[in-house]
C-alpha positions as CSV (number, residue, x, y, z in Angstrom):
1,M,-57.5,-90.4,10.3
2,T,-55.3,-87.3,10.6
3,T,-55.7,-85.5,7.6
4,S,-57.5,-82.4,9.2
5,A,-53.8,-80.7,9.2
6,I,-54.0,-80.7,5.5
7,D,-56.2,-79.2,3.0
8,A,-58.0,-80.5,0.0
9,D,-55.4,-78.8,-2.4
10,A,-52.6,-80.4,-0.4
11,Q,-54.4,-83.8,-0.7
12,A,-54.6,-83.3,-4.3
13,R,-51.0,-82.2,-4.7
14,I,-49.7,-85.2,-2.2
15,K,-51.8,-87.5,-4.8
16,E,-50.6,-86.3,-7.7
17,L,-47.0,-86.7,-6.9
18,V,-47.6,-90.0,-5.3
19,C,-49.3,-91.2,-8.8
20,D,-46.4,-89.6,-10.7
21,V,-43.8,-91.6,-9.0
22,L,-45.5,-94.9,-8.7
23,E,-46.6,-94.2,-12.7
24,L,-50.5,-94.5,-12.2
25,E,-53.4,-92.8,-12.9
26,E,-55.1,-91.2,-10.1
27,D,-58.1,-93.0,-10.2
28,E,-56.1,-96.2,-9.8
29,V,-54.9,-95.0,-6.3
30,S,-57.4,-94.7,-3.2
31,N,-56.8,-93.4,0.0
32,E,-56.6,-96.9,1.5
33,S,-54.8,-98.8,-1.5
34,L,-51.3,-99.8,-0.2
35,F,-48.5,-98.6,-2.6
36,K,-46.4,-101.7,-2.2
37,E,-49.0,-105.0,-1.9
38,D,-51.8,-103.1,-4.6
39,H,-49.6,-101.0,-6.9
40,G,-45.8,-103.0,-6.8
41,A,-44.1,-99.8,-5.3
42,D,-40.6,-100.6,-4.1
43,S,-38.5,-98.7,-1.3
44,L,-36.8,-96.6,-3.8
45,R,-40.2,-95.6,-5.1
46,A,-41.0,-95.1,-1.4
47,I,-37.8,-92.7,-1.2
48,E,-38.9,-90.8,-4.3
49,I,-42.0,-90.0,-2.7
50,L,-40.5,-88.8,0.3
51,A,-38.1,-86.9,-1.2
52,G,-41.0,-84.8,-3.5
53,L,-43.1,-84.5,-0.5
54,E,-40.4,-82.6,0.9
55,K,-39.4,-80.5,-1.9
56,E,-43.2,-79.8,-2.9
57,F,-44.2,-78.6,0.8
58,K,-40.8,-77.4,2.1
59,I,-40.7,-79.8,4.9
60,T,-38.4,-82.2,6.6
61,I,-39.9,-86.1,7.0
62,D,-37.8,-88.6,9.0
63,Q,-37.2,-92.0,7.1
64,T,-38.4,-93.7,9.7
65,E,-42.0,-92.3,8.7
66,L,-41.8,-94.4,5.6
67,E,-43.3,-97.2,7.7
68,R,-46.4,-95.4,8.1
69,M,-46.4,-94.1,4.2
70,V,-48.2,-97.2,3.1
71,N,-50.9,-95.5,1.5
72,L,-52.5,-92.3,0.7
73,D,-53.8,-91.9,4.4
74,G,-50.4,-92.4,5.6
75,V,-48.7,-90.0,3.5
76,Y,-51.7,-87.1,4.6
77,A,-50.8,-88.0,8.3
78,V,-47.4,-87.5,7.9
79,V,-47.1,-84.7,6.2
80,G,-50.1,-82.8,8.1
81,E,-47.6,-83.7,10.8
82,A,-44.8,-82.3,9.6
83,I,-46.5,-79.5,8.5
84,A,-47.5,-78.7,12.1
85,A,-44.7,-79.5,13.7
86,G,-43.3,-76.4,11.3
87,A,-40.5,-78.9,10.3
């Protein structure tokens, strides 16, 4: 797990954003639960999450990263790497 690049505050902001887009309560989403399989998210929701993260953290995330952003752990890793890269 590569969440060390982001702190607990950033993780909380990410989870809140993801839950808003997926229209779920935060206690319904675990770090490992899969957006598509467990929560019925479609590709449009994934794009909304990506766009929201870019705006929230002022980073750029390549759309190819969407395949890794299947759950919160994946999103934390991608965002952490983008922040670390200074994107």
